[in-house]
N, C-alpha and C positions, 0 to 999 in steps of 0.2 A: 116657485122662486129658485133661481140658480144659486148654487154654492159658489162662493168666491175663494180664491187662494188664501186670503186673509182669514176667512172663517175656518178653513181647514187647518191652517197654521195654529190658530188660537185653540182649536179642539185638541190638536196634537200636544201643544205645550201644556194645556190643562191636564191631559191624561198623564204626561210625564211628571207633572207635579204630584198628581194623585199617587202614582206608582213610585215616587221619589227617585226619578231618573233625572240626572243633571242634563238640562237642555238649554240651549241658547239660540235665540233668533238672530240671524246675521243680516245686517243692513247692507243691501246691494244696490240701493236706489241711487246713491251718489250724494253729493253735498249741494243743497240748494243755494243759489246765488241770486241776489236781487239786483237787477240792473235796469235802469230806465223804466221803472214801473213794471217790469216783467220778471218772472221767476224762471231761471234756467238751472240746469243741473250740471255740475262738474262731474264727469264720469267717475264711478267708484273704482278704487283699486281692487275691489272684490268682485268685479264683473264675472259672472258665471259661477261664483261660489254658491253652494247649496243654501237653502233657506234656513235650515235648522241643523245645529251640531249637537249631538247627544253623546254622553259618555255612559256606556252600559257596562256594568260589572258582571263578568262571566268567570266563575270559579276564582274569585278574589283578584281578577285581573281586569283593569279598566280597558274597555275597547271603544275606540272612536268610531262613531257612526254618523254619516252625513245624509240628510233627508232633503230632497228637492220636492217641493209641494206643487202639484198641478191639479187643475180641475179635470173633469172627465175628458174634456177635449183639448186640454193644454198640451203644448209641445215643448220639447227640450230645445233650447237655442244652441247654436254652435259653441258659444262660450261655456255653456253648462255641460255640453258633451265633452269638451276639452278638460274641464274641471273633473268630471267623473272619471275620465281616463287617467288623470293624474293620481286621483285617490286610489283607484283599483291597481294601478301600476306599483303603488307603494304598499300593496296588500291591504288597503283599507276597505271600509264598507261604505257603499254609496247606493241609495235607493231613491227611485222616483215613487212618491206616494200620492194617492188620489183620495 
């Protein structure tokens, strides 16, 4: 059975809870709209944003860490690459985790 990104995200969030690390799952899917019996999605303003944001305390200083969750074969999209570059340009921490 193949692991899904949702399963990996759930495991990371459970681990964060166990270690008492503040973590939040970011919704990047968009807003569902129901029209004429069909569901379409209005694009998210968070397109490309990492899946999980964590605040890790290092030496009594809170550090912002962004985690992009991918399966073993998952690839980073152009929007995700742009977001990672924005984070690292601001001296933030961004990781692709599998």
